[in-house]
C-alpha positions in Angstrom: -135.6 27.4 -20.2 -136.5 23.7 -21.6 -135.3 21.1 -19.7 -134.4 18.3 -22.5 -135.7 14.8 -22.2 -135.3 11.5 -23.9 -138.7 9.4 -24.0 -139.2 6.4 -25.5 -142.6 5.2 -27.7 -143.5 2.0 -28.5 -146.4 1.1 -30.8 -148.1 -2.1 -31.9 -149.1 -2.1 -35.3 -152.9 -3.4 -36.1 -153.5 -5.1 -39.4 -151.7 -5.8 -42.4 -151.9 -1.8 -43.4 -149.4 -0.9 -40.9 -151.5 1.5 -39.8 -150.6 2.6 -36.1 -151.9 4.8 -33.3 -149.2 6.3 -30.8 -149.7 8.4 -27.7 -146.3 10.1 -27.2 -144.9 13.4 -26.8 -142.7 14.4 -30.0 -139.5 16.7 -29.4 -138.1 18.3 -32.0 -134.8 17.0 -32.4 -133.0 13.8 -33.4 -135.1 10.6 -33.6 -134.0 7.0 -32.9 -136.1 3.9 -33.9 -136.3 0.4 -34.3 -139.0 -2.0 -36.0 -139.2 -5.4 -35.0 -141.8 -6.9 -36.7 -145.0 -5.3 -36.0 -143.6 -3.6 -32.8 -141.5 -0.5 -33.3 -139.1 1.2 -30.4 -138.0 4.9 -31.1 -136.6 7.5 -28.8 -137.2 11.1 -29.1 -135.0 13.4 -28.0 -135.0 17.2 -28.3 -135.6 20.0 -26.5 -139.3 22.0 -28.0 -141.7 19.7 -27.0 -145.7 19.2 -28.5 -148.0 16.6 -28.1 -149.6 14.5 -30.7 -152.6 12.3 -29.2 -153.0 10.7 -32.1 -151.2 9.8 -35.5 -152.0 7.3 -38.4 -149.9 5.7 -40.8 -146.7 5.3 -38.7 -144.9 3.4 -41.0 -144.4 5.7 -43.6 -144.1 8.8 -40.8 -141.2 6.8 -39.9 -139.3 5.6 -43.0 -139.5 9.6 -43.7 -137.7 10.0 -40.2 -135.2 7.6 -40.6 -134.3 9.0 -44.1 -134.3 12.3 -42.7 -131.7 11.0 -40.0 -129.3 9.4 -42.3 -128.7 12.0 -44.3 -127.7 14.6 -41.2 -125.2 11.4 -39.8 -123.8 11.4 -43.7 -123.2 15.7 -43.1 -121.9 15.0 -40.1 -119.6 12.0 -41.0 -118.4 14.6 -43.5 -118.1 17.7 -41.3 -115.8 15.2 -39.4 -113.5 13.6 -42.2 -109.6 15.2 -41.5 -108.1 17.4 -43.9 -106.3 14.5 -46.1 -103.1 13.8 -46.8 -100.3 11.2 -47.6 -99.3 11.5 -44.0 -102.2 11.1 -42.3 -103.5 8.1 -44.7 -100.1 6.6 -44.6 -99.7 6.6 -48.0 -95.9 8.0 -48.3 -92.7 6.5 -50.0 -91.5 3.4 -48.0 -88.3 1.4 -47.8 -88.4 -2.3 -47.0 -84.3 -3.7 -47.4 -84.1 -6.9 -48.8 -81.9 -8.9 -46.5 -80.1 -11.0 -48.9 -77.6 -13.7 -47.5 -74.6 -11.4 -48.2 -76.2 -8.1 -46.7 -77.0 -10.6 -43.6 -73.8 -12.1 -43.1 -72.0 -8.4 -43.3 -74.4 -7.5 -40.6 -73.5 -10.2 -38.6 -70.2 -9.6 -39.0 -70.2 -5.9 -38.8 -72.0 -6.0 -35.7 -69.5 -8.6 -34.3 -66.8 -6.2 -34.7 -68.0 -3.5 -33.1 -69.0 -5.5 -30.2 -65.6 -6.8 -29.6 -64.6 -2.9 -29.8 -66.7 -2.0 -27.5 -65.6 -4.8 -25.4 -62.1 -4.5 -25.3 -61.9 -0.5 -24.8 -64.1 -1.4 -21.5 -62.0 -4.0 -20.4 -59.2 -1.5 -20.5 -60.6 0.9 -18.7 -61.8 -1.1 -16.4 -58.1 -2.4 -15.8 -56.8 0.7 -15.6 -58.5 1.5 -12.3 -55.9 0.5 -9.9 -57.5 -1.5 -6.8 -56.1 -2.3 -2.9 -57.7 -4.9 -0.8 -57.0 -6.0 2.4 -59.1 -8.3 4.9 -58.8 -7.4 8.3 -61.5 -8.8 10.4 -60.0 -12.0 11.3 -56.3 -10.2 11.5 -57.8 -7.8 14.1 -59.4 -10.3 16.4 -56.5 -12.8 16.6 -54.6 -10.2 17.6 -56.0 -10.4 21.2 -56.3 -13.7 21.2 -54.8 -15.3 24.4 -54.3 -19.0 25.9 -57.4 -18.3 27.9 -59.4 -17.0 25.1 -57.6 -18.1 21.9 -61.0 -16.4 19.6 -61.9 -19.6 18.3 -65.4 -20.4 18.5 -68.3 -17.9 17.2 -69.6 -17.3 21.4 -65.6 -16.1 22.2 -65.6 -13.9 19.3 -69.0 -12.3 19.9 -68.1 -11.9 23.8 -65.0 -10.2 22.8 -66.9 -7.6 20.6 -69.8 -6.8 23.3 -66.9 -6.2 25.8 -66.9 -2.5 26.1 -64.1 -2.2 28.1 -61.3 -4.0 25.9 -60.1 -1.9 22.6 -60.6 -3.7 19.3 -58.0 -1.4 17.5 -55.3 -3.2 15.1 -53.2 -1.6 12.7 -52.8 -2.9 8.8 -50.7 -1.9 5.8 -51.3 -1.4 2.3 -48.3 -0.9 -0.6 -49.6 0.9 -3.7 -47.6 -0.3 -6.4 -49.2 1.7 -9.2 -50.1 5.3 -9.7 -53.5 6.1 -8.0 -55.0 9.3 -9.4 -57.2 11.3 -7.1 -59.9 11.0 -6.8 -59.8 7.7 -4.3 -62.5 6.2 -2.8 -62.6 4.5 0.5 -65.4 2.0 0.3 -65.8 -0.7 3.0 -67.0 -4.5 2.2 -69.0 -6.7 3.7 -69.6 -10.7 3.5 -72.1 -12.6 3.9 -74.2 -10.2 4.9 -78.5 -10.2 3.5 -79.7 -6.7 3.7 -81.9 -7.7 0.7 -83.9 -9.8 3.6 -87.5 -9.1 3.5 -87.5 -8.3 6.8 -84.9 -6.4 7.0 -85.6 -4.4 4.3 -89.1 -3.3 5.8 -87.4 -2.3 8.8 -87.6 1.4 8.6 -90.0 4.3 8.3 -89.6 6.2 5.7 -91.9 8.9 6.7 -89.7 9.6 9.8 -87.1 10.0 8.1 -88.8 12.8 6.2 -89.8 14.5 9.2 -93.5 12.9 9.9 -95.2 10.8 12.4 -94.5 7.3 11.7 -97.5 4.8 11.0 -98.9 2.4 13.1 -97.7 0.0 10.1 -94.4 1.3 10.0 -93.5 0.7 13.5 -94.7 -2.4 13.4 -92.1 -2.9 10.9 -89.5 -1.6 12.8 -90.0 -4.0 15.3 -88.3 -4.5 18.1 -86.2 -1.4 17.1 -89.5 0.5 17.1 -89.5 1.5 20.8 -87.5 2.3 24.2 -89.6 2.7 27.6 -92.6 3.6 25.9 -90.6 6.2 23.9 -90.4 6.0 19.8 -87.1 5.4 18.7 -85.6 7.5 15.8 -84.5 6.7 13.6 -86.5 3.2 13.8 -85.8 -0.3 12.9 -83.1 -2.5 12.5 -81.1 -0.7 9.4 -80.2 2.0 11.3 -79.9 0.1 14.1 -77.2 -2.4 12.6 -75.0 1.0 11.4 -71.5 0.0 10.2 -69.4 1.7 12.7 -65.5 0.6 12.0 -63.5 3.9 11.7 -60.6 4.2 9.4 -57.5 6.4 10.0 -55.1 6.7 7.2 -51.2 7.7 7.3 -48.1 7.2 4.9 -45.4 8.0 7.6 -47.0 5.9 10.6 -48.7 7.6 13.1 -45.7 9.3 15.0 -46.4 13.0 13.3 -49.5 14.3 11.7 -47.1 15.3 8.3 -48.5 11.8 7.2 -51.8 11.8 7.7 -54.1 11.0 4.2 -57.5 13.0 4.7 -60.5 10.9 4.2 -63.1 13.8 3.3 -66.6 12.0 4.1 -69.0 14.9 2.5 -71.2 14.1 -0.7 -70.8 10.3 -0.4 -74.4 10.3 -0.8 -76.9 10.1 -2.5 -78.0 14.2 -4.0 -81.7 13.2 -3.1 -80.9 11.8 0.1 -79.6 14.5 1.4 -81.9 17.0 0.1 -85.1 15.1 0.1 -85.4 11.5 1.8 -83.9 12.7 4.8 -85.3 15.7 6.7 -82.9 18.7 8.4 -85.2 18.9 11.1 -85.2 15.2 12.0 -82.3 14.4 15.1 -81.9 11.1 16.2 -83.9 10.4 19.8 -83.7 7.4 22.0 -81.9 5.5 19.3 -80.3 2.5 21.7 -77.3 2.4 20.3 -76.4 5.9 22.0 -76.4 4.1 25.8 -72.6 2.6 25.7 -72.2 3.4 29.6 -72.6 -0.2 31.1 -71.4 -3.8 30.1 -75.6 -4.1 30.7 -76.5 -2.9 28.1 -73.4 -3.5 25.7 -75.1 -6.6 24.1 -78.1 -4.3 23.0 -75.6 -2.5 21.2 -76.6 -2.9 17.0 -74.2 -1.2 15.3 -73.1 3.0 15.6 -74.2 5.6 17.1 -75.5 8.6 16.2 -75.2 12.3 17.5 -78.3 13.9 19.0 -77.4 17.0 17.9 -76.6 16.3 14.5 -79.8 16.0 11.9 -80.3 13.0 9.8 -79.6 14.9 6.9 -75.9 15.9 7.9 -75.0 12.1 8.5 -74.0 10.5 5.2 -72.6 7.6 6.8 -76.3 6.6 7.9 -77.7 7.7 4.4 -75.2 5.4 2.5 -75.8 2.3 4.9 -79.7 2.7 4.3 -79.4 2.3 1.2 -79.6 -1.6 1.3 -77.7 -3.4 -1.1 -79.3 -6.8 -3.3 -76.4 -8.8 -2.8 -75.0 -10.6 0.4 -71.4 -9.7 -1.1 -71.5 -5.1 -1.2 -69.1 -2.1 -1.1 -70.4 0.8 0.5 -68.5 4.5 0.1 -66.8 5.3 3.4 -65.5 8.6 1.8 -63.0 10.1 -0.7 -58.7 10.6 -0.7 -58.6 13.8 -2.5 -54.7 13.5 -3.5 -52.7 11.0 -5.7 -50.9 8.7 -3.8 -47.4 7.8 -6.2 -46.0 4.0 -6.6 -44.2 2.6 -3.8 -46.0 4.6 -1.1 -47.0 2.3 2.0 -50.1 3.3 3.7 -50.9 2.4 7.6 -54.4 2.3 8.6 -55.5 2.4 12.3 -58.6 0.6 12.2 -61.6 0.6 15.3 -62.7 -2.7 14.8 -66.3 -2.2 16.7 -68.7 -3.8 14.5 -69.2 -7.8 15.1 -69.5 -9.5 12.0 -68.4 -12.7 13.1 -71.9 -14.1 14.8 -73.1 -14.6 11.6 -69.9 -15.9 9.8 -69.7 -12.3 8.0 -65.9 -10.9 6.6 -64.9 -7.4 6.3 -62.6 -5.4 4.1 -61.5 -2.8 3.0 -61.0 -1.2 -0.2 -59.0 1.6 -2.0 -59.9 2.0 -5.6 -59.7 4.8 -7.9 -62.3 5.1 -11.2 -62.6 5.0 -14.6 -65.3 5.9 -17.2 -66.9 3.1 -16.6 -66.8 2.8 -12.9 -65.2 1.3 -10.4 -63.4 -2.2 -11.5 -65.4 -4.3 -13.4 -64.3 -6.8 -16.2 -68.2 -8.3 -16.6 -69.4 -6.2 -19.0 -66.4 -5.8 -21.3 -66.3 -9.7 -21.2 -70.2 -9.8 -22.0 -69.6 -7.6 -25.3 -66.6 -10.1 -26.3 -68.7 -12.9 -26.2 -71.2 -11.4 -27.6 -69.2 -9.9 -30.9 -67.8 -13.5 -30.9 -70.6 -15.2 -31.4 -72.6 -12.9 -33.9 -68.9 -13.1 -36.1 -69.4 -17.1 -35.8 -73.3 -16.9 -37.1 -72.1 -14.7 -39.8 -69.7 -17.5 -40.6 -72.0 -20.3 -40.2 -74.4 -18.6 -42.5 -71.8 -17.7 -44.7 -70.6 -21.4 -45.2 -74.6 -22.2 -46.0 -75.1 -19.7 -48.1 -71.6 -21.8 -50.4 -72.4 -24.9 -49.4 -76.2 -24.4 -50.8 -76.6 -21.3 -52.9 -80.4 -20.1 -55.1 -80.8 -17.3 -57.2 -83.2 -14.7 -55.4 -86.7 -14.8 -56.0 -87.0 -18.6 -56.4 -91.0 -18.9 -56.3 -90.5 -22.6 -56.0 -89.5 -21.8 -52.5 -92.6 -20.3 -51.4 -94.4 -22.6 -49.1 -97.7 -22.2 -50.9 -96.1 -22.6 -54.4 -94.2 -25.8 -53.5 -96.0 -29.2 -53.9 -95.6 -32.7 -51.9 -94.6 -35.4 -54.1 -98.4 -36.9 -53.2 -100.2 -34.0 -55.2 -97.7 -34.5 -57.9 -98.1 -38.0 -58.4 -102.5 -37.1 -58.1 -102.1 -34.3 -60.4 -100.1 -35.7 -63.3 
């Protein structure tokens, strides 16, 4: 097998007869050349090589080779030509609608009517959602206010919340005024809580949650909740450490008997991708600082909820929901579902364990019970947006209609074209 080569030759033409002397290796195959004045550059490529030591009359030889090369290129171009069709050559018939004033007005008005109809439908769906909201953070802490500790300053509230020896439960009531069909979603709502802070959002280890060893950069992002006594914390970071840990027990007849207890289902509240992929079933909490709640000395180190060390992270859906950080400072997160209907006139009694310390940063805590519609929870913004856009579209259509009625002109009037219309100065000179 002969090795394929490409050789570059350089010939200098001597005299006016354009005769040249060449020293080259000539290969059978494609020949490329360029003639600049009396200096000729060419390249010869192929596999079957012969040697030519001297060649005279190089100009005629190169012209013949150039002609052969052009013929070969023409044949190759023809062979690559695709089969003709009107579709490939973009010669299919087309429809170009003419936007007349009447057509434009009709389009704007039709679009506006359609948007208003959709907006009204979405707004009615939002209004059909029954929602109960109760803010309990102020009530639950003022319940324990005394003359010695009136719970007025932030320091007094923080000291009370960090005292592990004191109970922090309270009881609130919520009246059901409309029929609430199941499923009824139970949310906790936090205000003035910036989960979207850059430092907070980065404070986690995704590799650790998937069952892999956390990298050094991820552990640095988890600081100061990365290690304790030289041991790596699992799960590390500020997000897991600040896990929400208030609890809610609901009843319809108080808590004197179990007959009125309302069961809250806390399964399948996290994303399916979190349960099956993001959180590994082989990862168990280790060295978690919130689990050490035995003495007053470590009470100040408690950030939020504790984690069961015998339960893998993939089974702790409360943690999964919490680690989906919110984009806004006021947000709701799903706590569970009530899978029974609540009739009008029902009085709900909720016993709250008020453990989560939102008082240090001026946050608020609310309990929300809500049904859902085809657009989700209670949200009037989508319907109002459609209505506003629809009204604006109808208004624009009416404006165009008025302009066309006030200043009509025949269709196809060439005098309005920019390249046909003449300025007064040009007209004067021409005349």
